[in-house]
C-alpha positions in Angstrom: -47.1 9.0 -14.9 -43.7 7.7 -14.0 -42.0 9.1 -11.2 -38.5 10.4 -11.2 -35.7 8.0 -10.1 -33.6 8.6 -7.3 -30.2 8.8 -7.8 -27.7 9.1 -5.1 -24.4 7.6 -4.5 -25.7 5.2 -1.9 -28.7 4.2 -3.8 -26.7 3.4 -7.0 -25.7 0.2 -5.8 -29.0 -0.6 -5.3 -30.3 -3.3 -7.7 -33.5 -1.5 -8.3 -31.9 1.8 -9.3 -29.2 0.2 -11.0 -30.5 -2.3 -12.9 -29.5 -5.6 -10.8 -25.9 -4.5 -11.9 -23.4 -1.9 -10.0 -21.8 0.7 -11.2 -18.1 -0.2 -13.1 -16.6 2.8 -12.8 -16.9 6.1 -10.9 -17.4 7.7 -14.6 -20.1 5.5 -15.0 -21.7 6.6 -11.9 -21.2 10.2 -13.3 -22.7 9.7 -16.4 -25.6 8.1 -15.1 -26.2 9.8 -12.1 -24.4 12.8 -11.9 -27.2 14.6 -14.5 -30.8 14.9 -14.1 -32.1 12.5 -17.2 -35.6 12.5 -15.5 -36.0 16.1 -16.0 -34.3 16.1 -19.3 -36.5 13.3 -21.0 -39.4 15.2 -19.5 -38.8 18.2 -21.3 -37.6 16.7 -24.2 -41.2 14.8 -24.5 -42.7 18.3 -23.9 -41.1 19.4 -27.0 -41.6 16.6 -28.9 -45.3 17.1 -28.6 -44.8 20.5 -29.7 -43.2 19.2 -32.8 -45.6 16.7 -33.5 -48.6 18.9 -33.2 -47.6 20.8 -35.8 -48.9 19.8 -39.3 -46.5 21.6 -41.3 -43.4 19.2 -39.4 -42.9 16.0 -41.8 -40.3 14.4 -39.7 -38.5 14.9 -36.1 -35.1 14.8 -35.3 -34.2 15.1 -31.3 -30.8 16.4 -30.7 -28.8 18.3 -28.2 -25.7 20.4 -27.9 -23.1 17.7 -28.2 -23.7 16.6 -31.9 -22.6 17.7 -35.2 -24.4 16.3 -38.7 -23.1 16.2 -42.3 -25.1 19.0 -44.3 -26.4 15.9 -46.1 -28.0 14.6 -42.8 -31.5 15.2 -43.0 -32.1 15.4 -46.7 -30.8 11.6 -46.7 -33.3 10.9 -44.1 -36.4 11.9 -45.5 -35.5 10.7 -48.7 -35.2 7.2 -47.2 -39.0 7.4 -47.3 -39.9 5.2 -44.3 -40.5 5.6 -40.6 -37.5 5.7 -38.8 -33.8 6.3 -40.0 -30.7 6.1 -38.3 -27.3 5.6 -38.9 -23.5 4.6 -38.3 -22.0 7.4 -36.3 -18.8 8.9 -34.9 -18.1 9.3 -30.7 -15.4 10.0 -29.1 -13.0 9.5 -32.5 -14.8 6.0 -32.8 -17.1 4.4 -35.2 -20.2 3.2 -34.1 -22.0 0.6 -36.4 -25.7 1.5 -35.7 -28.2 -1.2 -34.8 -31.3 -1.4 -32.1 -28.9 -2.3 -29.0 -28.0 -0.4 -26.4 -25.2 1.4 -27.4 -25.1 1.4 -30.8 -27.9 4.3 -30.9 -27.5 8.2 -29.8 -30.8 10.0 -29.7 -29.1 12.9 -31.8 -29.1 10.4 -34.9 -32.9 9.3 -35.3 -34.8 10.9 -37.5 -38.9 9.6 -37.2 -41.7 10.4 -39.6 -44.3 12.9 -37.7 -46.9 10.8 -38.8 -45.9 7.8 -37.1 -45.3 9.6 -33.9 -48.7 10.8 -33.9 -50.2 7.5 -34.8 -48.5 5.5 -32.0 -47.9 8.2 -29.4 -44.3 7.1 -28.5 -42.3 9.7 -26.4 -38.9 8.8 -24.3 -40.3 8.2 -21.0 -43.1 6.2 -22.1 -40.7 4.0 -23.8 -39.1 2.8 -20.8 -39.3 -0.7 -19.9 -42.2 -0.7 -17.4 -40.7 -2.9 -14.8 -37.5 -0.7 -14.6 -39.4 2.9 -15.2 -37.8 4.0 -11.8 -34.4 2.9 -13.0 -31.7 5.8 -13.2 -29.7 3.5 -15.6 -33.1 3.1 -18.3 -33.8 6.8 -17.9 -30.2 7.2 -19.0 -30.9 4.9 -21.4 -34.2 6.9 -22.9 -33.5 7.2 -26.0 -32.4 3.0 -26.9 -35.6 2.4 -25.5 -37.8 5.0 -27.6 -35.7 3.2 -30.5 -36.4 0.1 -29.5 -39.9 0.5 -28.6 -40.8 2.4 -32.6 -39.0 -0.6 -34.2 -39.6 -3.9 -32.3 -42.6 -3.0 -30.4 -44.6 -1.2 -33.2 -42.6 -2.5 -36.2 -41.9 1.0 -37.9 -40.0 0.7 -41.7 -36.7 1.2 -40.6 -33.7 2.5 -43.1 -30.1 2.1 -41.3 -27.5 4.5 -43.3 -24.6 1.9 -43.0 -22.6 3.6 -46.0 -21.3 6.7 -44.6 -21.0 8.3 -41.4 -23.5 11.6 -41.2 -23.5 12.2 -37.4 -21.3 13.0 -35.0 -21.8 12.9 -31.2 -19.3 14.3 -29.0 
């Protein structure tokens, strides 16, 4: 199991915690260290396991309270008939062109076919890179590592929706 990374102001400047780059701003420090991302993703992984354990479930979307969706978001995702669907989204008033790249995806915008998750056992914390599994920065970015594992390492069939914004991250 991955142990929870240490994330104190003193430790955040250490390359082991920060992934070789010190925090650029106080806001970045707060974003990475001000929340217990490890505990949140552990709880998310538990909920994800419960969801994929239900045979009635066909697709999984992991979201949280700062997201909003177009009424046809899920129907578009399910109709795509692929393993993973995600798309462009708005954040802080700016459109982000979705891609499998850090900063260009958010956990609330990724829909995964349940059978694909069951077959591969993918969760957020087990998607972290082994060399940085204790990095607070990588735990903060677990949504990216989750999508990257699905797409790049497991070669999921993917549809990226660029034609309209269906997801709003606040």
